N, C-alpha and C positions, 0 to 999 in steps of 0.2 A: 471560403473554408473548404477543406478537402471533401467534405460530405456532399458537395454539390458539383465536384469536378466531372467534366464530361468523360465518359468511358470508365468511371470509377467503379469499384466493386459495389455489391449491394450492402451499404453501410447499415441499413435497418437490420439485416440479418447478422452482420458483424457485431453490432452493439448488443443484439439479443443473445447471441452465442456467448458473449463475454459473461453475461449474467448467468446463463445456463451452465457454463463451465464451473462457476463458483458453487451453484446449487448441486451439481452432480457430485463434486468432491465433498461437499458438506454432507450429502446423503450417504456417501460411502463411509465417511468418518462415523456418522451416527449408527449405521448398520454394524460397523466393526466394534464400536466402543459403548454404544447405548448410553445409559445414564452416567457412565464414567467420562463421557466427552466433556472436555473443558468448555464451559459455556461462553467464555470470553473468546476462545478461538473459533467456536461455532458462530458466535455473534459477529466476529469479523467477516467470515465468509458470507453470512446472511446479509448484513448491511452492505458489504461490498458488492454482492450480487444484485441487491435491490438498486444500488446506485448505478451499476452497469446497465441494468434494464431501463432505468429512467433516462439514460443518455439517448435513448431512441427519440425523445422529444426535447433534446438538450437546447435546441434553438429557441425555445420559449423561456422567457426570463424566470418565471416561477419554478418551472421544472428544473432549470439549470441550478437555481438556488437549492432546491430540494436534493438534487443529485450531489452537489458539493457538501451539503449538510450530512447526507448519508455516508459519504466518504469520510467525513470528519468523525462520525460515530464509529465507523469501522476501525479507524486508526486509534481512536481512544480506547477501544477494546484491547488492542495490542499493548498500548501503553499501560493500561490498568493491569494486564497480565504480567508485564515485565517489571514494572517499577519496584514491587516488593522483593524482587529477586536480584537486584543489582546493587552494587556498592562501589564507592570510590576508594575505600580503605586499602584495597590490594593494588591500586594503581601507582606506578612509579611517577616521579616528576616528569620524566621524558614522555610517558604516555599521556599525562594530563596536558602538558604543553602541546603535544601533537594533536590531541583532541580539540583543544581550543583553536589552534591554527586551522585545522580542517573545517571546524564549524564556522570560523570567520570567512574562509574561502567559499564554503557552501552558502553562507548568508549573502555574500556579495553576488554570487551567481544567481541566487534566488531573486535578489533585488533587480539585477539586469533583466531576468526573465519576466518579472512582474511589470517592469517598465515597458517591455515589448508588447505585452498582451493587454495592458490597461485599457487602451482604446478599442480593443476587440471584445471586451466583456459587455454583457447585456445591461448591466446596471451597477451602481456602486455597491449594493448589497451582494450581488453576484461576485464582484471583485473581492469583497471582504471575505467571503466564504472560500474563494480560491486561495487567498493568503492563509487563512486558518488551516485549510487542507494541507498546504505545503508545510506549514509549521508542524502540524501533528505528524505528518509523514516523516520528516527529518528527526523529530524527537523520538519517534518509534524506532527509527534506524539507529540512532545514538544509543538508545536503551538496549537494543539488540547487541550492539558491540560490547557494551558493559556486561551484559548477560553472558556473552561468550567469554569475555575476559575473566569474569568472576568464577565461572564454573569450568571452562576449558574442557568440555567433553564432546563426544561425537554428536550428541543430541543438540547441544547448544550451537555447534557449528552448522548443523542442518538448519536450525531455526534462523540463524544469522544469514545464511545463504538465501533462504526464503525471503527474508526481509529486504535484502538488497536487490533481489530479483523484482520485488514489488516496486522498489524505488525506480529502477531502470524501466520497468513497465509503465509507471506513471510519467516518467520523462518522455519516453517515446510516444505515449498517448497524447501528451501535449504537443509534441513536435508534429505528430500526424494530424491532429485536429486543426491546429492553426497553420498547417502547411508550411512550416519553417524550412524543412529540408527532407531529402530522401524519398519524397513522394509516397507511393504505395508500399515501399519497403518498410517505412516506419509503421504502417498499419499492421503488416504481417509480423513485424518484430514485436509489436505490442501484444498480439495474440499469443505468439510463441512464448514470450516471457511470462505472461499470465498463467499459461498452462504449466510451465516449469515451476513457477512460484507456488501455486496451490498444490502441485504434486509434492514439492519439498515440505510444505506444511503438513500434508497428509502423512508423509514419511516420518515427520517429527513425532506425530501422535503415536506411532508404533515403536519409536526408538526407546530402548530401555533407559530409565532415568532414576537416579537416586532421589530421595525425598527432598533434599535441599534444593535441587534444581528444577523440581516440578513447578511449572508456571502457576501463578496465582489464579484461583478459580472464583474468587468472590467478586461479585459485580459492585456491591456497595461496601 
């Protein structure tokens, strides 16, 4: 795995900085909005940051499982925030069919990816959590698309951009960790995409929004 490549950057620091990035932007959001901060968006940054810090010890099975579990919780926060704000009623037949086709393609690509890494995972439980993590990630991205289609505002577009930056961030994260391609470029791409993603999420919290497009705040 790339974490042990000769001459590689300091991956301990890289992994730690990933978590620190999330916590810095989370702090900025709370400083700006205080009690008005959406707890689900804050929860995403908190759990995603914890997951990122935990990857420092990702080569240990239990920590790897915990890392993927925290990632799942982070994406569930986004899904919980988005679901009450999306609907299929405004979608045309063309958009529904296109969405189904895109999800089938994404599902097939996910299947190929999971086949590639199955033998590289640390245990069957670790592999299961990787599958769950991927499923929750793509569900959150699909909900973000529906959210943007339902409301079609600048704020919803900013949020959708954030969501797809996170998707690409996770893709390059996997490419970098399992050393599939691009070498250190994938590592730096992951960091850049993460910074862009959380910056867009922070920008979203400042964007003017009407009541109907405000993301859900209720955890339960």
